[in-house]
N, C-alpha and C positions, 0 to 999 in steps of 0.2 A: 504494500500500500504506500502511496506517495505521501510525503510530509504535508503537502498542501491539502490533500483530502483528509488526513488525520486532523489537521488544524481546524478545518471546517466542521468535522464531526464533534470535536471537543468543544468548539464554540456553541454549536447547536445544543449539546448536552448541558452546558452552563446556562444558556438562556431558558431551556426547558425547566431545569431545576429552580431557577430564580422565579419563573412564573408559577410553578407549583407551590413554592414556599410562600409567595405573596398571597395566593388564593386560598391556602390552607387555613388561614385565620378567618376567612369568611364562611367557612363551612358551618352549617347549623349544628348545635350540640347533639341533637338527636341522630344526625347522620354520622357524626364522629363516634357516638356510642355504638351504633350499628356496625360501623367499620371495625371498631376495636373488638366487638364480639365476633365478627366474622374472622378476624385475624386469629383470635384465640382458638376458635373452632378449627380453623385450617391448621394451626400448629398442633392441636391435639390429634388430628387425623394424619399428620405427616408421617410418612413411612420412615422407619429407622434407617439410618445411613447404612449403605452397603458395607459389609465386612470385607476387607481386602484379604485375598488369599495370600498365604505366606509365599514368599519368593524363594525358589531353590537357589541357595548359595552355598556351595561346598566349602567347608572350613577345614583346613588342614592343620595338624598340630605343628606349632612353631612357625606359622606363616606370617611372622612379623607382627604388624599392628592389627591385623585382622583377627587374631586369636582372642583379644580382650573385648571385642565389640559385643554389645548385648544381643542375645539371640531371641527370636520371637518365642512366644509361649508354646506354640504348636511344635516347634523343633525340640523343646525340652520333653514333650510328651511322647514323641515318636523317634527316639534315637535309633532304633532298629531299622525303621523305614529309611532313615537318612543314610545309614550304613549300606543298606541294600541298594539304594539309589546310586550311591557312589560305586558299588561293586558291579553294577550292570555294564557300564562302559568297559571296564577292565575285562569282564567275562566275555563280552562281545569281541574285544580285541584278541583275546587268547583263542577263542573259537575261530575267528577269521584267519589268524596266523597259522593255526593248525590245519585249517582247510586249504590254505595256499600251499603249505608244505606237502600235504597229502597229494594235491593236484600235480605239483611239480614232480614228485616222486613217481606218480602214475604215468605222467607224460614221458619221463626218462626211461621207465621200464618198457613202455610201449615202443619207444624209439630203438632201444636195445633189442627188443624182440624182432622188430622189422629188420635190423641189421643181421641178426642171427639167422633169420629166415632167408635173407638174400644170400648169405654165405653158404648155408646148407643146401640151397637149391642150385648153386653154381656148380660147374663141371670141375673146377680146380680142387685139389685136396686142401685141407685146412692148413697143412704145413707150409704150403706155398705163401700163404698170407703172413706167416711168421718169419719168412726168410727176407732179410734186408736187401739182399741182392735182387730178389724178385720185385720188391717195391721200387728199386732203382730202375729195373728193366721196364716196369709199367710206366714210370714217369718218362723215360726216354722214348718209349714206343708210341706214346700219345702225342708227342710233339712232332 
């Protein structure tokens, strides 16, 4: 919002407040009493203010100045839930890493099985692959 527009709005609000203040003295007492009664009734029916849910804020032992901050009442009542909430990300990380390790091992085993199958289905004896001279021969014959 521009400053000129803000200035105009503030000036309008001041003029409106001044007009209401000047005319408030002219309101008949019966009307003032009715307005006061209506205000009291509205305040009596007013809904209680919404209770704000506690915010999840992990607190680690020895975390500097955060360790001495006051904790909400609900966090004192549910220490197990807080510990469990802190454990879930660690557990998910461990399960994920274990899954990645298993997948890589599975892939490596599959690749080795493919190499073994290719070697066993070839016409050359297995000893030929172990001979360094044969590897040199294959390298020279391919060029």
